[in-house]
C-alpha atoms as a printed R data frame, in Angstrom:
    type eleno elety resid chain resno       x      y       z
1   ATOM     1    CA   MET     A     1 165.710 42.627 134.856
2   ATOM     2    CA   ASN     A     2 166.870 39.145 135.824
3   ATOM     3    CA   ARG     A     3 170.093 38.164 134.040
4   ATOM     4    CA   GLY     A     4 169.140 34.478 134.250
5   ATOM     5    CA   PHE     A     5 165.750 34.963 132.631
6   ATOM     6    CA   ARG     A     6 165.438 34.111 128.968
7   ATOM     7    CA   PRO     A     7 162.162 34.926 127.195
8   ATOM     8    CA   ARG     A     8 160.582 32.086 125.256
9   ATOM     9    CA   LYS     A     9 160.068 32.551 121.532
10  ATOM    10    CA   ARG     A    10 157.209 30.054 121.486
11  ATOM    11    CA   LEU     A    11 154.930 32.425 123.416
12  ATOM    12    CA   PHE     A    12 154.887 35.004 120.639
13  ATOM    13    CA   ILE     A    13 154.725 32.302 117.955
14  ATOM    14    CA   ALA     A    14 151.673 30.770 119.649
15  ATOM    15    CA   LEU     A    15 149.917 34.126 119.975
16  ATOM    16    CA   VAL     A    16 150.655 35.119 116.373
17  ATOM    17    CA   SER     A    17 149.423 31.728 115.130
18  ATOM    18    CA   LEU     A    18 146.214 32.094 117.118
19  ATOM    19    CA   ALA     A    19 145.825 35.643 115.798
20  ATOM    20    CA   ALA     A    20 146.123 34.319 112.228
21  ATOM    21    CA   VAL     A    21 143.456 31.679 112.897
22  ATOM    22    CA   LEU     A    22 141.097 34.273 114.370
23  ATOM    23    CA   ALA     A    23 141.740 36.622 111.451
24  ATOM    24    CA   ALA     A    24 140.909 33.814 109.036
25  ATOM    25    CA   GLY     A    25 137.689 33.036 110.916
26  ATOM    26    CA   ALA     A    26 136.687 36.691 110.996
27  ATOM    27    CA   ALA     A    27 137.370 37.070 107.268
28  ATOM    28    CA   TYR     A    28 135.268 34.013 106.466
29  ATOM    29    CA   GLY     A    29 132.411 35.206 108.671
30  ATOM    30    CA   LEU     A    30 132.486 38.644 107.070
31  ATOM    31    CA   TRP     A    31 132.470 37.073 103.612
32  ATOM    32    CA   GLU     A    32 129.425 34.944 104.497
33  ATOM    33    CA   ILE     A    33 127.557 38.040 105.637
34  ATOM    34    CA   MET     A    34 128.485 39.933 102.463
35  ATOM    35    CA   VAL     A    35 127.597 37.157  99.982
36  ATOM    36    CA   PRO     A    36 123.891 38.055  99.469
37  ATOM    37    CA   GLY     A    37 124.654 41.717  98.855
38  ATOM    38    CA   LEU     A    38 127.597 40.955  96.589
39  ATOM    39    CA   ALA     A    39 125.488 38.516  94.548
40  ATOM    40    CA   GLN     A    40 122.936 41.232  93.896
41  ATOM    41    CA   ILE     A    41 125.637 43.430  92.408
42  ATOM    42    CA   HIS     A    42 127.071 40.665  90.198
43  ATOM    43    CA   PRO     A    43 126.803 36.849  90.280
44  ATOM    44    CA   TRP     A    44 130.597 36.428  90.168
45  ATOM    45    CA   LEU     A    45 131.402 39.004  92.851
46  ATOM    46    CA   PRO     A    46 131.103 36.651  95.882
47  ATOM    47    CA   GLN     A    47 133.641 34.268  94.306
48  ATOM    48    CA   VAL     A    48 136.025 37.100  93.414
49  ATOM    49    CA   VAL     A    49 135.902 38.597  96.909
50  ATOM    50    CA   GLY     A    50 136.171 35.117  98.419
51  ATOM    51    CA   TRP     A    51 139.333 34.316  96.461
52  ATOM    52    CA   ILE     A    52 140.879 37.668  97.383
53  ATOM    53    CA   ALA     A    53 140.175 36.989 101.068
54  ATOM    54    CA   PHE     A    54 141.543 33.456 100.711
55  ATOM    55    CA   VAL     A    55 144.805 34.702  99.178
56  ATOM    56    CA   LEU     A    56 145.244 37.302 101.939
57  ATOM    57    CA   ILE     A    57 144.620 34.763 104.691
58  ATOM    58    CA   LEU     A    58 146.933 32.281 102.969
59  ATOM    59    CA   GLY     A    59 149.577 34.997 102.998
60  ATOM    60    CA   LEU     A    60 149.181 35.334 106.775
61  ATOM    61    CA   PHE     A    61 149.683 31.612 107.301
62  ATOM    62    CA   VAL     A    62 152.663 31.533 104.931
63  ATOM    63    CA   GLY     A    63 154.264 34.311 106.985
64  ATOM    64    CA   VAL     A    64 153.642 32.470 110.258
65  ATOM    65    CA   LEU     A    65 154.988 29.269 108.697
66  ATOM    66    CA   GLY     A    66 158.114 31.144 107.608
67  ATOM    67    CA   ILE     A    67 158.675 32.290 111.204
68  ATOM    68    CA   VAL     A    68 158.178 28.779 112.579
69  ATOM    69    CA   LEU     A    69 160.543 27.213 110.031
70  ATOM    70    CA   ALA     A    70 163.208 29.819 110.815
71  ATOM    71    CA   ILE     A    71 162.842 29.210 114.558
72  ATOM    72    CA   LEU     A    72 163.158 25.464 114.024
73  ATOM    73    CA   GLY     A    73 166.345 25.987 112.021
74  ATOM    74    CA   PHE     A    74 165.081 25.046 108.561
75  ATOM    75    CA   PRO     A    75 166.670 26.952 105.670
76  ATOM    76    CA   THR     A    76 164.179 29.404 104.210
77  ATOM    77    CA   MET     A    77 164.363 31.870 101.342
78  ATOM    78    CA   ARG     A    78 165.004 35.541 102.107
79  ATOM    79    CA   PHE     A    79 161.526 36.332 100.795
80  ATOM    80    CA   PHE     A    80 159.992 34.408 103.695
81  ATOM    81    CA   TYR     A    81 161.903 36.519 106.215
82  ATOM    82    CA   PHE     A    82 160.677 39.704 104.573
83  ATOM    83    CA   TRP     A    83 157.083 38.477 104.363
84  ATOM    84    CA   ALA     A    84 157.214 37.090 107.901
85  ATOM    85    CA   TRP     A    85 158.057 40.562 109.170
86  ATOM    86    CA   HIS     A    86 155.039 42.060 107.436
87  ATOM    87    CA   VAL     A    87 152.864 39.417 109.059
88  ATOM    88    CA   ILE     A    88 154.410 40.066 112.487
89  ATOM    89    CA   ASN     A    89 153.768 43.804 112.226
90  ATOM    90    CA   LEU     A    90 150.192 43.183 111.099
91  ATOM    91    CA   LEU     A    91 149.303 40.634 113.779
92  ATOM    92    CA   TYR     A    92 151.329 42.057 116.684
93  ATOM    93    CA   PRO     A    93 148.487 44.202 118.173
94  ATOM    94    CA   ILE     A    94 146.135 41.205 118.022
95  ATOM    95    CA   ALA     A    95 148.758 38.998 119.680
96  ATOM    96    CA   VAL     A    96 149.159 41.496 122.545
97  ATOM    97    CA   SER     A    97 145.369 41.641 123.023
98  ATOM    98    CA   LEU     A    98 145.128 37.850 123.030
99  ATOM    99    CA   GLY     A    99 147.912 37.660 125.595
100 ATOM   100    CA   LYS     A   100 146.063 40.095 127.830
101 ATOM   101    CA   LEU     A   101 142.888 37.992 127.593
102 ATOM   102    CA   MET     A   102 144.899 34.932 128.624
103 ATOM   103    CA   GLY     A   103 146.534 36.670 131.555
104 ATOM   104    CA   VAL     A   104 149.905 37.143 129.833
105 ATOM   105    CA   SER     A   105 151.417 40.561 130.477
106 ATOM   106    CA   LYS     A   106 152.304 42.834 127.598
107 ATOM   107    CA   ARG     A   107 155.874 42.872 128.887
108 ATOM   108    CA   ARG     A   108 156.201 39.084 128.465
109 ATOM   109    CA   VAL     A   109 154.773 39.279 124.949
110 ATOM   110    CA   GLU     A   110 157.239 42.059 124.095
111 ATOM   111    CA   GLN     A   111 160.149 40.030 125.470
112 ATOM   112    CA   SER     A   112 159.104 37.041 123.380
113 ATOM   113    CA   PHE     A   113 158.707 39.267 120.303
114 ATOM   114    CA   ILE     A   114 162.255 40.609 120.769
115 ATOM   115    CA   GLU     A   115 163.616 37.064 121.008
116 ATOM   116    CA   VAL     A   116 161.818 36.089 117.790
117 ATOM   117    CA   SER     A   117 163.046 39.252 116.055
118 ATOM   118    CA   ASN     A   118 166.653 38.655 117.117
119 ATOM   119    CA   HIS     A   119 166.467 35.047 115.950
120 ATOM   120    CA   LEU     A   120 165.153 36.037 112.519
121 ATOM   121    CA   VAL     A   121 167.912 38.632 112.110
122 ATOM   122    CA   ARG     A   122 170.638 36.202 113.188
123 ATOM   123    CA   ARG     A   123 169.319 33.539 110.823
124 ATOM   124    CA   GLN     A   124 170.083 35.916 107.940
125 ATOM   125    CA   HIS     A   125 173.791 35.982 108.946
126 ATOM   126    CA   ILE     A   126 173.967 39.714 108.333
127 ATOM   127    CA   LYS     A   127 177.445 41.252 108.170
128 ATOM   128    CA   VAL     A   128 177.976 44.987 107.713
129 ATOM   129    CA   PRO     A   129 181.026 47.276 107.633
130 ATOM   130    CA   ALA     A   130 181.879 48.473 111.136
131 ATOM   131    CA   ASP     A   131 181.181 52.092 110.234
132 ATOM   132    CA   ARG     A   132 177.665 51.127 109.087
133 ATOM   133    CA   LEU     A   133 176.666 49.627 112.447
134 ATOM   134    CA   LEU     A   134 174.903 51.864 114.972
135 ATOM   135    CA   ILE     A   135 174.618 51.135 118.689
136 ATOM   136    CA   LEU     A   136 171.561 52.986 119.946
137 ATOM   137    CA   THR     A   137 170.817 53.401 123.658
138 ATOM   138    CA   PRO     A   138 168.534 55.574 125.819
139 ATOM   139    CA   HIS     A   139 169.991 58.392 127.923
140 ATOM   140    CA   CYS     A   140 168.996 56.665 131.174
141 ATOM   141    CA   ILE     A   141 172.109 54.488 130.834
142 ATOM   142    CA   GLN     A   142 174.113 57.530 131.978
143 ATOM   143    CA   LEU     A   143 174.418 58.272 135.697
144 ATOM   144    CA   ASP     A   144 171.819 60.926 136.452
145 ATOM   145    CA   THR     A   145 174.260 63.073 138.486
146 ATOM   146    CA   CYS     A   146 176.903 63.186 135.744
147 ATOM   147    CA   PRO     A   147 177.507 66.778 134.566
148 ATOM   148    CA   PHE     A   148 178.894 65.672 131.196
149 ATOM   149    CA   LYS     A   149 175.869 65.125 128.986
150 ATOM   150    CA   VAL     A   150 176.387 62.695 126.140
151 ATOM   151    CA   THR     A   151 173.091 62.777 124.263
152 ATOM   152    CA   ARG     A   152 174.590 65.006 121.576
153 ATOM   153    CA   ASP     A   153 178.132 63.648 121.627
154 ATOM   154    CA   ILE     A   154 179.211 60.499 123.452
155 ATOM   155    CA   HIS     A   155 182.812 61.721 123.368
156 ATOM   156    CA   ASN     A   156 181.882 64.125 126.189
157 ATOM   157    CA   CYS     A   157 182.109 61.064 128.451
158 ATOM   158    CA   ARG     A   158 185.130 61.066 130.791
159 ATOM   159    CA   GLN     A   159 185.015 57.248 131.113
160 ATOM   160    CA   CYS     A   160 185.035 57.347 134.911
161 ATOM   161    CA   GLY     A   161 183.467 53.881 135.072
162 ATOM   162    CA   ARG     A   162 180.458 54.894 137.196
163 ATOM   163    CA   CYS     A   163 177.978 54.007 134.438
164 ATOM   164    CA   GLY     A   164 177.891 52.117 131.148
165 ATOM   165    CA   VAL     A   165 178.584 55.048 128.840
166 ATOM   166    CA   GLY     A   166 182.349 54.708 129.171
167 ATOM   167    CA   ARG     A   167 182.204 51.042 128.198
168 ATOM   168    CA   LEU     A   168 180.055 51.889 125.179
169 ATOM   169    CA   LEU     A   169 182.585 54.527 124.133
170 ATOM   170    CA   ALA     A   170 185.384 51.972 124.507
171 ATOM   171    CA   ILE     A   171 183.481 49.478 122.320
172 ATOM   172    CA   SER     A   172 182.866 52.233 119.765
173 ATOM   173    CA   LYS     A   173 186.591 53.022 119.560
174 ATOM   174    CA   LYS     A   174 187.672 49.369 119.574
175 ATOM   175    CA   TYR     A   175 185.451 48.328 116.668
176 ATOM   176    CA   ASN     A   176 184.992 51.702 114.936
177 ATOM   177    CA   VAL     A   177 181.186 51.554 115.221
178 ATOM   178    CA   HIS     A   178 178.776 54.436 115.776
179 ATOM   179    CA   VAL     A   179 177.146 54.948 119.174
180 ATOM   180    CA   ALA     A   180 174.230 57.280 119.827
181 ATOM   181    CA   ILE     A   181 172.625 57.994 123.203
182 ATOM   182    CA   VAL     A   182 169.209 59.550 122.782
183 ATOM   183    CA   THR     A   183 166.408 60.977 124.909
184 ATOM   184    CA   GLY     A   184 163.497 59.759 122.839
185 ATOM   185    CA   GLY     A   185 162.096 58.540 119.543
186 ATOM   186    CA   THR     A   186 162.667 61.782 117.651
187 ATOM   187    CA   LEU     A   187 166.388 61.894 118.462
188 ATOM   188    CA   ALA     A   188 166.646 58.174 117.762
189 ATOM   189    CA   ARG     A   189 165.267 58.694 114.266
190 ATOM   190    CA   GLN     A   190 167.664 61.612 113.758
191 ATOM   191    CA   ALA     A   191 170.589 59.437 114.853
192 ATOM   192    CA   VAL     A   192 169.589 56.718 112.408
193 ATOM   193    CA   LYS     A   193 169.217 59.249 109.609
194 ATOM   194    CA   LYS     A   194 172.634 60.763 110.384
195 ATOM   195    CA   ALA     A   195 174.544 57.482 110.688
196 ATOM   196    CA   ARG     A   196 172.740 55.757 107.785
197 ATOM   197    CA   PRO     A   197 173.477 52.326 109.260
198 ATOM   198    CA   LYS     A   198 172.930 48.994 107.558
199 ATOM   199    CA   ALA     A   199 172.215 47.395 110.932
200 ATOM   200    CA   ILE     A   200 171.353 48.586 114.436
201 ATOM   201    CA   LEU     A   201 172.213 47.190 117.851
202 ATOM   202    CA   ALA     A   202 169.578 48.671 120.147
203 ATOM   203    CA   VAL     A   203 169.635 48.664 123.950
204 ATOM   204    CA   ALA     A   204 166.396 49.626 125.673
205 ATOM   205    CA   CYS     A   205 163.381 48.428 127.633
206 ATOM   206    CA   GLU     A   206 160.795 46.072 126.138
207 ATOM   207    CA   ARG     A   207 158.416 48.800 125.007
208 ATOM   208    CA   ASP     A   208 161.048 50.952 123.284
209 ATOM   209    CA   LEU     A   209 162.774 47.986 121.643
210 ATOM   210    CA   THR     A   210 159.500 46.614 120.294
211 ATOM   211    CA   SER     A   211 158.342 49.919 118.827
212 ATOM   212    CA   GLY     A   212 161.821 50.754 117.523
213 ATOM   213    CA   ILE     A   213 162.269 47.417 115.760
214 ATOM   214    CA   GLN     A   214 158.938 47.892 114.017
215 ATOM   215    CA   ASP     A   215 159.610 51.556 113.166
216 ATOM   216    CA   VAL     A   216 162.895 50.954 111.309
217 ATOM   217    CA   PHE     A   217 161.822 47.799 109.438
218 ATOM   218    CA   PRO     A   218 163.236 46.520 107.055
219 ATOM   219    CA   LEU     A   219 166.527 47.691 108.650
220 ATOM   220    CA   PRO     A   220 167.864 44.724 110.693
221 ATOM   221    CA   VAL     A   221 167.963 45.282 114.451
222 ATOM   222    CA   ILE     A   222 169.422 43.184 117.253
223 ATOM   223    CA   GLY     A   223 167.717 44.128 120.513
224 ATOM   224    CA   VAL     A   224 169.385 43.887 123.930
225 ATOM   225    CA   LEU     A   225 167.149 44.410 126.958
226 ATOM   226    CA   ASN     A   226 168.540 46.791 129.525
227 ATOM   227    CA   GLU     A   227 168.619 46.131 133.258
228 ATOM   228    CA   ARG     A   228 166.673 48.405 135.605
229 ATOM   229    CA   PRO     A   229 167.875 47.948 139.200
230 ATOM   230    CA   ASN     A   230 166.621 51.443 140.103
231 ATOM   231    CA   GLY     A   231 163.334 51.244 138.229
232 ATOM   232    CA   PRO     A   232 162.455 52.249 134.666
233 ATOM   233    CA   CYS     A   233 164.233 55.091 132.898
234 ATOM   234    CA   PHE     A   234 166.643 55.827 135.750
235 ATOM   235    CA   ASN     A   235 170.302 54.786 136.001
236 ATOM   236    CA   THR     A   236 169.777 51.687 133.902
237 ATOM   237    CA   CYS     A   237 172.482 49.168 133.051
238 ATOM   238    CA   ALA     A   238 173.352 46.894 130.150
239 ATOM   239    CA   ASP     A   239 175.309 43.683 129.749
240 ATOM   240    CA   MET     A   240 178.383 44.994 127.956
241 ATOM   241    CA   GLY     A   241 179.651 41.492 127.252
242 ATOM   242    CA   LYS     A   242 176.432 40.730 125.400
243 ATOM   243    CA   ILE     A   243 176.648 44.035 123.508
244 ATOM   244    CA   GLU     A   244 180.253 43.441 122.453
245 ATOM   245    CA   ALA     A   245 179.441 39.881 121.345
246 ATOM   246    CA   ALA     A   246 176.551 41.212 119.255
247 ATOM   247    CA   VAL     A   247 178.862 43.819 117.679
248 ATOM   248    CA   ARG     A   248 181.354 41.122 116.712
249 ATOM   249    CA   SER     A   249 178.587 38.995 115.198
250 ATOM   250    CA   LEU     A   250 177.344 41.841 113.017
251 ATOM   251    CA   ILE     A   251 180.494 43.488 111.658
252 ATOM   252    CA   GLN     A   252 182.638 42.249 108.809
253 ATOM   253    CA   GLU     A   253 186.087 41.026 109.805
């Protein structure tokens, strides 16, 4: 992962907007096909179904508009954030497929999605008690040859400085926040259930961050992409300065 690279939010916004347009076109085409059959059932049925479809499609565009306004810095009501997230989750698979058709890798779409997600969370100016913030990271952040396994208890770390676990433990003690290092989605869900956080700071690859952010919605998540100098899922790293800054931005003073 290149430290100087910054994903562009506009990529995901463009793909989601296009997905909404295509969904609207598909809904209209389906309605046109259904009109004769609906009219045979009842003369008013085509209009009723048409208005229902119109309201649903309008809802999609309102959600996309809410995202765009938030990205541009306009003040928006909390409802728009909540609705925007529903729209994102609904249109995300279509956006990924559209990106693939246009030659945009899924990884780039995921990176852009994470940037949009982080921006929406930050725009809400969320502040939580320190003991209700959970830092969640995958086990590959620990040196693979370390005999002191920390997936059940991070305090097993000896803070030797050879990997990022010691720094995470230091941040945990400094700010009194929870840290969990997990081996997969099941343990991640267990960690969330145990800590009962009001916000999560997640460190992972694009795929895991994207799926995790969607899984825990509406719980706010700030995602930090890990660095993989040795390849995926093996002795990964994380920008501890970025993690600590995110912790400070989320906890109440």
